[in-house]
N, C-alpha and C positions, 0 to 999 in steps of 0.2 A: 091602741095597738087592737090589733084583730084577736079573736079568740084563738086562732092557729097562732099567731104570734105570741101571745098569753103563754100559751101550751109551750112552746118551743123554749121560751125564756126559762118560762119552770122546769123542763126536764134540764137543761145546761146549769140552772143553780143544783139541782139535785146531783146531777154528776160532779158538781165540784164539792159539793157537801160528802159525796161518797168518797172521793178520792181522798179526801182529808183524814179517812180511816186508812187508806194506806200509802198513798204518798201525796204530798201537798200538791196545789194545783200551781200552773208555773204564773208567774208575773203576768204573764201575755193573758192566760186566760182569766185571771183576776180582772185584769182591765177591761176585756171584753163584756165582763159579766157587769162592771161597775157603769160601762158605757151605755150598756142596754138598759139597765136600771133608770139612768140619770134620763135618757130619753122617754121611758116610759114614764116616769115620774114627771116631766114637764108636760106630756100630752096629758097626763090625767089634771095635772095643775090647772091647765088650759081649758081642759073639759069644765072642771069644777066653776072657776071664775065665768067663765062664758053662760054656765046653766044659770049662775046667779044673777048676771047682767039679764039675761032674759028674762028672768021672773022677777025682774026689777027690785033686788035685794041691796040693801044700801052696801057702803063699801065695809063697814064696820061687820054687817052680817057674814058676807062674802070671807074677811077675814078669820072670822072668827069658825067659819065651817070650815076653812082650811085648816087650822090649826087643829081642829079636832077631828079632822078625817083621819079614819086608823089605817086605810091603807097609804095615804101618804107617810102618814109617821114611822110606820111597819118599813117602807122603803128605806128611810132616813136610817132606820136602825140599822137593817140590811147592808145598805151601803156602806155604813159606818165601819161594820165589821170586817167587812171586804178591803176597804181601804186601808184599815189596820193591819190585815194580814197581808196586804201587797206591800205596804210599807217595811213591814217585818222581813219580808222575806229578799227586800231590795237592801236593807241595811246589812244583812247577810252576806250579799254578794259582793 
């Protein structure tokens, strides 16, 4: 994802978080955020794997790098929170 794309995604997430103080984001907004984060996470994952292969790291080392990658782990946390929030809203409707 480009720097501009990351900036837009960051703004979207901030908007969603700010709305939670006044009114909850819609299910559609939550799903859009989840989808964008999933796409970014997949690209980041592929970049890490590709770089590991270019550096001729073993698969075990690549797997360890992915498991310890702070940004990938943070994306998992945020996506889990958004999914839980979306599911809670869906169950209310």
